[in-house]
N, C-alpha and C positions, 0 to 999 in steps of 0.2 A: 504492500500499499503506499504510495507516494505523501510526501510531509503533508502537501496541501491538504489531501483527505483526511489527513489525520487531524490536522489543526479544525477543519470544519466539524468534525466528529465532536470535538471537544466543547463546541458552540451551540450545537443542536439543542434546541428548547425542548424540554421534557414535557410530556402530558400535563394539559392543565388542570388545576381544581377546578369545581364546579362555579366557586365564588369568581376565580380569576376570567373564566370562560364567558362569564357573564358581561363583560367588558365587550364582546362582539355582538352583544344585542343593539348598542351603538351601530356597528358597523350594519347589522342587517336591515335597522331604520333608514343608514344612509343608503344602501340600496334602493330600498323602497322611493325613498326620499329622489334618487337619481331618475328612477322611472318615472316620477312625477315633474322633475325639472325637465325630463325628456318632452313629454307630454304638452308642459306648458311652453317647452322654447319653440317644439313643432308648431303647437296652436298659434304662437305668436308670428312663425316665420309665414305659416301659412295665410294668415290674415292678409288683405290687402294693403298695400304700403299706401298711407292716405295723402293728401296733395300737401299738408302741412309738414308731413315729414319730407317728402320729396320735393318742395316749394312747387309743387305740378301748376300749370296753367293749359288755357284752354287755348286750342288752335280750330280756326275756322275757316272755311270756304266753302267751293262749289266746283263744279264739274259739269262741263258740258261737251257739246261735240263742235264740229268745226263750225255749223252753222248756227251756232248761241243755244241750243234747245237744251233744257236740261236732262242730264242721263239719272236713273233713277238706279239704286241697288248697285252702284260700282262700289267697289272694295276699296279703301283708303286706310292707308297705314305708314305710320312713322317709325322708319328704322334708327336705330342710334349711330351716330358714327362716332369711333371709327370702324367698329367690328360689325355693323348691320344689323344689331340685335332688334328684335322686334319691341316696340315701347309700348304702342296704344294702337288700335284698329276702330273702324267704323264703317257703316253703308251708308250710302247716300240717300236720303230721302227722296218723296217725290218732285221735288221742287228740284233737287240736285245739290243740297246741302249737305255739310258735313259738318260734326264736331268733334277733333279727340280731345279729352279731356285728362287733366293731372298729367300732363308732359312736362317733365323737369328739365330745367334750364340746359342748354347743351345744342349742339348742333347734329342735325337731323337730313333724313332723305325720305323725303315726302312718295310714296309710291301709290298709283291709280289703277286699278286694273278692271276692265269691265269685258265678256265675252264679244267679239268681233271688232273690239278696239285695241289697237298699239298701247301696249303699257306704257305709263308716262310717270317717268321719275325727275321731283325737283328738288334741291336744296333748300334748307331754311335752316332759322336759328331761334330759338326760345333764350331770353336774357332774363327780364324781370319784370313780365306782364304777359297779356293774353295777346295771340298772336292773330291776325287777320291776313289770311292769302291772296291772291289775286285767284281769279277763276281759271281754274285747271280743263285745258280743252284737250280731250282726245281725238285721234285720228282715226278713221277706219283702216280697219287690218285688211289689207287687198289680197292677200295670199295666205287665206284660212286663218284660223283662230290661234291666241297664243294662250296657253295654259295657265290657267288661275293658279300661280305659285305666290308665296310670300317669301322672297329670297330662301329657296330652300339650302343653299349653303351654309345657310347659318341656324337652320332649326333643327336640334341636335338628337331628337329620334321620334319615331312614330310608334304608337303603342297599339297594336294591333290585336285580333283574339286571339291567335296563336303565334304570332310573331312580334318580339320587339325589337326593331330596328335602329340603328345607330350611325348618325351620320359622322363620318371618321373627319371632315373639314370642321366640324364644329369644336372638335378637340385636340387643340394645338399640340404638337408633341416637338422634341429635339431635334435637331438634324441629326440624321444618322439613327434615327428611334427606330425599334422593331415594333409588332405589333404588338407584344405586350409591353411595351411601354404605354402604347395606348389606350389597352384594355385597363390599364390601372387608374386612367381619368374617366373611364366611364361610371355613371351612378349603378349601385347595385352590385359592383364587380369588386371581389377580393382575388390577388395575383399573389400565392406564397411563393418565398424564395425557391423553392423547388419547382414551381411553375404550375402547378395547381390551379385551377380558374375556378371559382365559385361564384355563381348567379344568383342573388334569393336564396341563399343558403342550400344550394344544390351543387355538385360538381359536375363540371364540364366534363364528359366523356369522348368528344370528338370533336377537330376542327375541320371543316370543309373549305375549300378554296373554288369560288364560283360553282358551289351545289355538288361539289365532286371529291373523293376521297385524295387526302393527300399523305403521303407516306403512312398507309393505315391507317389504325385510331390513336396513335399518339400525338395530344394538342400541342406539346411544346414544338415540335418541328415547324409547325406553320406559326405560332407565335412568336420564337426567336429565330426563326430561319425569313421571314419575310419582313420586307422595311414597311415601317407605319404607311410612309406617303404611297405606297402601291395600293392602298384600300380605301374604297369608297364609301362601303357602307360595312357595319357588322350587325348579323341578325344571331337573335337568339329563340332558339324554337326547340321543341322536343322532338324529333325525330321516330317517326313510327318504323314498324318492321315494313319490310318488301310488303308482305300478304296487307296489312292496314294501308298503305299508300296505294294499293290498287284496289280494295275495296272499299276505302272511306272509313272504316270502323276499326276504332282503336283497340289492339288486344292486349294493352297492357306492356308489351315489348318496344318502351321507348327508351331514349338517349338523350340527355341535355346535350346540344349540338349547338357550336358557333358555326356560322357560314360567313366568310369574307367574301364580298364581292370587291371585285379590284378596278379600278379607275379605268377609264378608256386608254390612257396613255402606257397604262401597263399592260393592256392586251395587244398592244402593237410591238412587234419585234421583240426584245430582249432585255432584261434588266438584271440586276445581283451586285454583287461586291467582293473585296478580295480585300483582306486585313492581316497586316502581319505587326507584331508585337514583341517587343524585347526587353529586359530590364532587370536591375540587381534584385535582390531580397535578403533580408535578415536572416540570420541561422536562428532559428526557432528551437529552444532546450528541449530536445526529444529526442528518445531512441529511433526515431522512425527514418527510414532512410531518405523519403522525400521530404521531409522537412528539412535536411541538411542542403538540401541543394541550393545553390547560390545563384542561380540566373534562372529566370522565369520566363517563358514566352507563350503566344497566345495566337495562333494562326486559323484564319476563318476563309471559308470559300462559298460562296452561294451564287449560283447562275440559274435565272428563271425564264421559259419562254411560255408566253401563255395567248392563247387566240381561242375563238370562238369556237374551234374542233378538237383543238390539242392543247395538252399539257406537258412541258418537260421540265424537270428541277434535278439540280445535282447540287447537293451541299458536302462539305468535309470541314473538320474540324481536327485541330490536334493541339492540345495544351496542358500546361501542369500549375495552372492558376486556380485550380479546385472550378472549373466552368463546366460542369458536366451539362452540355447546352438544352442537350435533349433528354428525357426519361428513358428512350429505349437503351437495353443494355444489360438490365438487372435478368433476374430468372424468369423463362417465360412462364405463360399462365401454368397453374398445375404444378409447379416445384413444389417439393416437399422440404420441411427443416425438420428443426428437432423436437420436443414435446410440445404441446401447442400449449400455449397460456403460464404454464406454472401457477404461481402466486399472482393471482389478478388478471390472469390473461384476458380476461374478458373487460379490460381496463377499458374504461370512456376518458379518454384525453379530455381536460377542461383546463381554460386558463394558458394552455400551451403559448409560449414565446419564443421566437428564434432570430438568433443576432443574424443569421444569414446562411441560407445553403442547408446541406446535411452535417457539414463537420469535417473535419481532417482535411487531409492532404491528398488530392486528387489528380493524377494525370490520365486522357484521355485521348484516343483516335476513334473519329468517326467518319464513316463515308456513306452517303446514301444516294441512291436515284431514284426520280418517280417520273412515272410517264402515265398518259392517259389519251385516247383518240374517240373521236365522236363521230362515228360514220352517218349517224342522223338523230334524230330527239329521243328514240327510242333503242338503238342499236350504240354500244360502245366497248369498250375494252380499257381498263385501269389497271396498274401494277407498282409495285415499288420495291427496292432490295435494300436492306438497311444492314452494316456491319458496324460492331463499336467494340473496342476493346479499352475498357476502364478499371484502372489502377488505384485503389484508395486505403489509405493507412489511416486509423483514427485510435486517439486515447481520451479515453471517458471516465470522468469520476460520476458515481451515482451515491446519493443518498436517498435511505428511503426510510419513512415510518410506516411500520406494518402491525395490523392488528392480529394477535394469536390467538385469543380468547377474551373471556368475558374480564377479565381481571389481568392480562399478560400483554405484553407490545413489546415491540423488538425495533430496533434500529438498526439497518445494513448500511453498510460501509461498502463500496464495490468500485475497485479500480479494474480499469481494464484496457485492452488494447486489440484491434482488430486491423488485420491485412487481408485485401482480396484483391483478385483479379478477376473480373468476368468477362470472356469473350464472347458475344452474340451474334447469331444472322436472324433476320426475318425476312420472310419473302410472302407477300398480299396481291391477291387478283380480285376483282371483282370486274364480271362481264356481265352485260346481256343482249340478247339474240331477240329481236320482233319478227315473228313470223309472217303474220297478218293483224290486222287492227283487232285489238284484244286478243292477243295470242301470245304471248310473250315467256322466254325463261332467263333467270337470273341464277348466276353461279357465285358464291363468295367463299373463297377460300384463302388460309393462310398456314404456313410453316414456320415454325420459330427453334432455334436449335443454341444453346450455351453450355459452355461449360464453365465451372468456378473453381479456383482454387483459393481457400480460405484457410486464416489460423486466428484462432480467439485464444487470448491469453485472460485469466480472470482472478484476481487478489480480493476474497471477499469475507468479511468481517460481520456478525451478527452479536449485537449485545442487548442485555435485558435493560429493563428502564432505569437501574441505579448503572449501568455503562459496565457491567460485569460481561466478560466473553461468554456466550453461548457455545460457539462453534467458528472456526475459521476455515476457509477453505481456498485449495492454492490450485487451479487447472488449465492445462492448456489442450486444444482441441484442433487438430489439423485434418481438412476436407478436400476431398476432390470430388466434384458432382458434375454429372451429365445431365442433360434435359432433352427431350425431343417432343415436340407439341405438334400434332397437324390435325387441321379441322377443313369440313367443306360442308357448302349449305347450298341445295339443289331447289329453287322454287320455280312453278309451272303453272303460270296464271293465264285462266281463259275465260271471255266474256261469252255466255252460250246463246244467248237472244239480245235483239234490240231493247227490251227490256231492263239490262243490264245485270240479271242474272250472272254469277260468275263461279266458277271452281278453281281452287288453289290447292296445290299439293305441293306438300316441302317435305324432302329428307335431309337430314343432317346426320354428320358423323364426326366424333372427336377423338383423337388417340394421343396417350401420353406414354411415356418411357422415361422416367426418372431411373437413376443409379447414383451411388452415393458411398465412399469408401472415406474412414476416417481414424485416426489414433486419438485416443481421450488418455491424457496423463493428467492425476490429479492427488492431490494430498489434503486430507482433512484433520482436523485438529478440533476435539472437542475437551469439556473440562475447561479448570484453571490453568493460568501461565505454570503454576506451581506442579501441578500433577494432571499434565494433558495425557490425553490418549488418542494416538495419531493412526490413520487408515490410509493406505496409497494403492491408488488403482491405477493399471495400465492397459489399457482393451483397444482389441480393433475392432471396427466396426464394419459392416458392409449391408446396404440397402439396396434394393432392386425389386421390379414391379412394372405393371402395366394399368392401365386405364382406358377402356374403348367404350363408346357413349353412341348409340346410334337412336335415331327418334323420326317417327313419319305423323305428319300432319293432314289431314284431308280440311276443307273449309268449304262450304256451300253459301253463296249471299245470292238473297231475293229482295228487289226491290218493292217494298210495299206502297208507294205512293207519296206525295206530300214531303219530300225529303225523309223519308221512313226505311230503313232497309234493315233485315233481319240476317243474321248470320249463325249457322250450326255447323259445330266441328267435331272432329274427334283425334285426339293425340295418343301416341303409343312412344313411350322412351325406354328403353333399355339399357342398363348400366352394369358392365363387369370388371372387376378390379380384384388385381392380385398382388399381395405385400410380402415380403420377405425380410425380414432382418437379422443378421447371422454376428455373435457378438461373441469374441474369443478373448480369455484373459492371457496375454503375453509376458508376464512378469519373469514366468518361467523359461525353463530352456526350450518348451513346448508349447506351441496353443493349445489351451484348454478351451472349450466349447463352455458358456456361460448360459445355462436351460433356463434359468428365470428371465435372463435379458432376451434372448432368441425366441422370436415372435415369425409368426405367418399367418396369412388370412385371404381366405378367396370367399370373392361376396358377390352376390347379385342383387340387384336393385333394379325395378323396375314397376312402372304406374301406366295406369291408360285413365286417361281425361276426355269427358265430353261434357259439351255443354252448348250454349244459344246465347247472343247476343242482340239488342236490340238499338238501334240507333237513328235518331231524330237530328237532321241539321238542317240549319238556315244561314243566310247571310250574318247572323247576329248571334246567333247560340248554335251548339250542340252538345246534346244530351245522349249518355251510351248508359244502357242498364246491362249486366250480365250475369249469369250462374254457371258455374262448374261444379264438376262432380268427379273426383279422383281417388282410384283406388289405386294404393302401394304395398308392395311385397317386396321384405328383403328377407334373403336368405344367405348366409354366410355358416363357412367353416373354417375353424381353428387349427392351423397345423399342429400335429404333435399331441394333441387331445380329442378324447372323445367328446367333445364339444360343438355346439353349432349354435348360431343365430337365426331366429325367425321370428317375425315380426309381420302383421299386416295391417293396414290402416285405411278407411273410408272417411273422405272429408269432403265438406262442401264450400265452394270458393264463392261467396257473391264478391261484383263489383259494381261501383257506378261512376260515373265522369260528368263533370259541368264545365262548358266554358260559355261564357258571355260576354259579349261586346258591348258595352255600355256607353254610346255613342262614342265621338271620335278621341275622347280623353280619357278612357277609364275601359277597366275590363277585368272579370272574375273569372277565376278557374276553381274549381274543388275537383278532388278523387278520393274514393274510398277502395284501398284493395285488400285483398286476403293473400296469403301464403303459407307454405309451409319449408321448413328446413331439415330434411333427413340428417341423422348423425355422420360424421366423416367416417371412415375408416379407421383414422390415428384414435379417434375420439373410441370407437367399437372396442379395439383390441383389447383383453385385460394382461395387458404385459409392462412389464417398467420400464420406463427411460431413464436412465442414471446420469446423462450428461452433465447435468448438474447435481453431484451427492449428496449436497444437502436441500434438494428441491427436486425429487423424485415425482414422475407423471405415469399414472396408470389408466388406461382406457376401461371402461363400462361397456359389457356387451348387450345391457340390459335398458339401453338409452331407447326414447320415445322420442319422434319429431316433435319439433316445435311448430306452433302454429300461432301466426300474427295478423292484426288488423293494423292496417295503415291508412292515417286520414291526412290528406295536405291541401291546404289552401292557399290563393295567392290572389291578391288584388294588387293593380297597378294603375298611377294615377299620373296623368302628364297633361298641362296646361302649355299647347303650343305657342299662345300669345306670351304667357310670363315666364315662360320657362321653368315652371314649378313642378319638381316630379315627387311623387311618393310611391315608394315600393313599400309591400307586407306581403309577408308571409308567416305560414304556422305549419307545423309538423307534428304527429301524434301516432305512436306505434304501442301497440298492447300486444305482448307474448306469454302465450300460455304453455306449460310445460316447456320453459327456456332451460337452454342446456346450460349450466353455470359450474362452478368450481366448489369442491368439496373439500377441504385440508383437514389432513389429521397432521398434529404437530406434537411432540414428543418433550421432553424436558431440556435437551439439548438444542433445543430450536431446530430440530430436523424436521422437513415437510413432506407428506406424501399428498399429490393434487391427485384429483379424480373427477372427470365431470359426471353432472347427475342433472335429473330433470327436477326444476325448484316449481314454486307456483305461479306466480307472474311477475312480470318485469314490464314496465313502461316507461316510455323516452317521450320527452317534449321541446319543441323547439320552435319559437317565434323571433320576427326580426322585422324592423322597420329603417329603410332608409328613405331621408328626406335631403331632398338639396334645391336652391334656388339661386339666381344673384340678386345680389343686393348692388344695385347699380349706381346710388350715389357714393357708396365705397369703391365700386371699380372691381368688386369681388365676386366669388362663386362659394357659397357655404353647402358643406353638406354633415349630414349627421347620421350616423349608423347607430343601431342599438339593437343586442342580440340577445336572446335568454334561453340556454339550456337548461333541462331538470332530466334525471334519471332517477327512478325507483328501482332498485334490485338486489336481490336476495344472493348470498353465498352461506357457506356450512363451514364452521368451524368446531375440529373435534366434537362432531355430531348437533351442534347448536345453530341454529339460526340466525345470521347477523345479515340485517336489512340495511342497505347503504342508501342516503339520498345525496345526490351531488347538483349543486346549483351554480350555474354560472352565469354572468352577466358582464356583458362588456359594451361599452359607450364609446363612439369614434368621433371624432369632429376632424374637418377637415376644411382648410381655407386656402385661395388660390385667387390671384390677380386676373383679371378678365381681359385686358388690353395687354398683349405679348410683343412689342412690338421691339421694345427695348430689355423689358427683364422678364423673366417666369418666376414664380416663388410659389411653394407648396408649405403650408405649415399644417403640420397634424399630430393628433393626441388620441392616445387609444389606452382606455382603462378596464381591467378586467376583475370583478368581485367574484370570488369563489368559494364556496361554503359546502363544506363537507361532514355530514351526520353519520353515527354508526349506531345501530340500535342493540349490538352486544356490549359494545364498549364506550361509552359516550365522552371519557376521558382522552379519547384520542380525535374527538371533535375537532375541525380546523377550520379556521375561515383567513384568507389573504387576500391582499390587493396587488397586482402589477398593473406597470404603467410603462407605456412605449411613447416616445416622443421624435417627432420626426421634422427636418427641416431640408428641404430641396432647393437650392436656388440656382439659376442661369442669368448669365449678365451676357447682353450681345455688346460688342463694341465696334461699331461699324458694320459692313457685309460679309466680313472674314473672321472676324474674332469672337471666341465665345468661350466665356469662364462658367464653370460650375464647379459646385460644393453640394455634398449630402452628410448629413449629420443625422445618426439614429442613437437614441439612448433609451436604454431598457432598464428601469429600476425592479427590483423582486424584494416581497414584503420580507423582511428579517424572521417575522415573528415563526415561520415556520422552520427554518435550518438554522437560526440565529444568522449572525451577521453575513449577508449574502453580497455575493461580489458583483455589482453592476456590470453593466455592459456599456461602452460607448465607442461608437464606429464613425471615424469620420473621414471621407474621401473627398479629392481635389482633383481637378483638370484644368488645361488650359488647351485650347486647339485652336487651327486657323487653317481656313479651305485656302487649297493652291489648286493648281491646275484649270482652273476657268470655275473653280467649287466642283469640281467635279471627284476631287482629293483633298483628304485634310491630313494634318499631322497633329498629333495629341500627345500631351505628355499627363498621365494619370499617376497619382499618388495613391495608394489603397490603404485603407486601414493605418493612416497617422497617428493616431492613438496607441497602436498595437493591441488592441484589446479582442482583437475579433475572436469570436468562439460562439456557439452553440448550444444554447439554453433551453431545455424544456421542463417544465413545472405542470407534474400532470396527477389528477386524482382519480381513484378506481373503487373499485366494490371493497377493496381490504387494505389498502395504504396510498401515501401520499409520496410520490417521488419526484427527485429534482435530477435532471440529468445534465452535465457539461461535457461538450467535446470540443475540444482545442479545434481550432482552424489556421487556414494561413493566414500570417500576421502581416505585417507591412512590408509592402515592397512598392517599386517604381515601375512604369512601363511608357516605354516611346512606342506608340502604336501610327503606323500608317493605314488608312482607309482609303481605297479607290471604288468609286462606283462605275460599275458596267453598264453599258446601255444608255440610254438616253431619257431615263425616267428621273424627272426633276424633284427635289427634297421640298418637302412644305415646310417652308420657312413662315416662323411667327410674322404676324401681318405688323 
């Protein structure tokens, strides 16, 4: 254990008494008061700005044609200069007169529009009184009609029933910014340091470009690989399955999706960039080899060619500055790990805070090619190949307060290191062939292969509340793993007659073949320092197996008139799985098989599902109700034992969905779904996994499936004239027969963890995001509030412990609107967390974390840019004693060269040399703080050159 971890151990706060804990009642009231403050602030900001507050005046005038006749119902708009934001609007009366009210002092552009007439734009100024304008004369539009739009370049987004569409031109970004930088500016969006995107509380699963897949399903390839100025619009919607898109009836198989609509300029010719960066780095005190590298480099390449019929993109990256630009490269789906969960394996992280990335020191090499060709609207082929090699080294300190029983708690200090090298290949294919009108075939296929070499070293100490040692463990595990995953999905869709009756047949298959070998070396000590008992383990393990899934689905849809459609379907799914683990004691001259740890299981799981859905669809609303019945059967055989697993279940799965468009400014959606989760192979096997000798995991063959009710609702409001937006969401789930952990703990702190079915678990999440411009101050303000609550059980030595985890987060962001000369964004985020345990309320915890940020850019002339980014994270010292806060400061200066197609930048990263990743998480049985050291201070001289003719979006 390192010296820092020992020092922190001495400062850990011990369990509080009831009297001491009463002080948090004040904090609880603070949380409630905060919610009231948010409501009050939101109400105040939603209220219209009064004329006195804005010093608003009236602007009067009239509109006539060239003959001097009054024009009725012409749209009159006042656009504030210089950013052309809409300030006021009205419509002329029968006499052609209009009055714009509450117009603040300033310079404006008067825009007048009427069908069949040419748009008129006239500048005017409001000073210290009402304004009477001369008559506005509209000329007849000879060649067609000009569309009625209100300077759409500056209307930030449109709120449709199924889609939220953002206008990229309304959200200025820095020169050479990526799409990810653009997304961080959009209301309702949260982009984490690892590239994960959340919109209104839901994680984005894929990003499309012009409606087409871009490098498979990895969102970060598009968001980090494409420039922001290539994007015209960002669309957010729930993409339905191929069958649902064809029939128009949702089937519950939806994915939160972003679609990037490109500018006309980006769809002509090619564009991209090449970047090279090199610089010195301080030597970080560490035993890890990458940390000792003196020279840092960051090389990137991106070339894109898009047209109406084709896409071609090549991306590459090579760096040792821990910039894993894309998330591809980890284990492919279906990869297996050690014992699931362990203590607190079902942890629900709350209040996590990160100083950036995943921590550690990473060097990576990535190369990818994506292509597609559109033969016609209904015939296409799309595919991509991606290769990555990512080597990572991490040193982590972990402090944990864990519940061990009704009157016992422990403090666990864990200092560890991890070295891994992951090499991965991925191939994706999507193709469709249209044989005739309403008769088409679609194929989706993917192949993933990866190999992983990992070494984990852990130094773990468990103490009682008085600080006396219960046990100590030192272990090292070296692992070589290979994993192959392939899947294919074929869908045939056929319209049977002119009424719209359709037949859909879907065939699916998935094959996984994981394999792993490892060596475990561990030394465990129990008792006191004066009378210790030591146990040593030296074992080799090999794991192999396969999993094959196949499914067949047939669906028949029948239109019933008046927008109603009925779907009747049947589904069969079959899963066959085999797993084998051999464990040998290699401490002697010859390996000896360890029977208690050697395991094997053959399993067959299948179900039949049938049901119907009724849909009613109109321009303003969509309603879907459904009912399904599922019969499941599970049969398993345990190798080497006269035991088998046999279970059968029949369950009903109702569902309902409503989507409603309420005018142009707001919409509402709500969904109710039910689902089941069958126990996994690992959860069912009655064998021990002693990867951590002080925390052994054992499966349970008597597990029953979980059954979950889920309800979610979203309401969105946007005023296209005031630019006020309000997004709200709520999620609720209730699970019966939840699979949770049952822990058996002895007097030495040794734990055996087994999954069991508990009674009930429920979780709830709600949030609100509000934004509006404050024009007198020249700023945009955004407020975000989120509430997370979960109630769930676990069992400790046969006693039930019900945990309640409450998290409140409140965020503020302010930025300037006019960005001609500078761009400043200030933010603050507060996380209020409260955890209560029914079994031992002495461990109840409450803590508040805060994050502050200031990002600024100064534009000097047309060529020079100065940038700074400061983030400060404060952690509550009441949890683990005096916490080390984190402050990160970056600075850059750049100059455009070569006619602004190139730039040279000097970037100083982490000037305070404090970079680390900190996570503070609460679970059903523990509160854990994890700190991972990250790459410290370094300098880079970066040269960037833009390929092609795509112009940068410069601040106005």
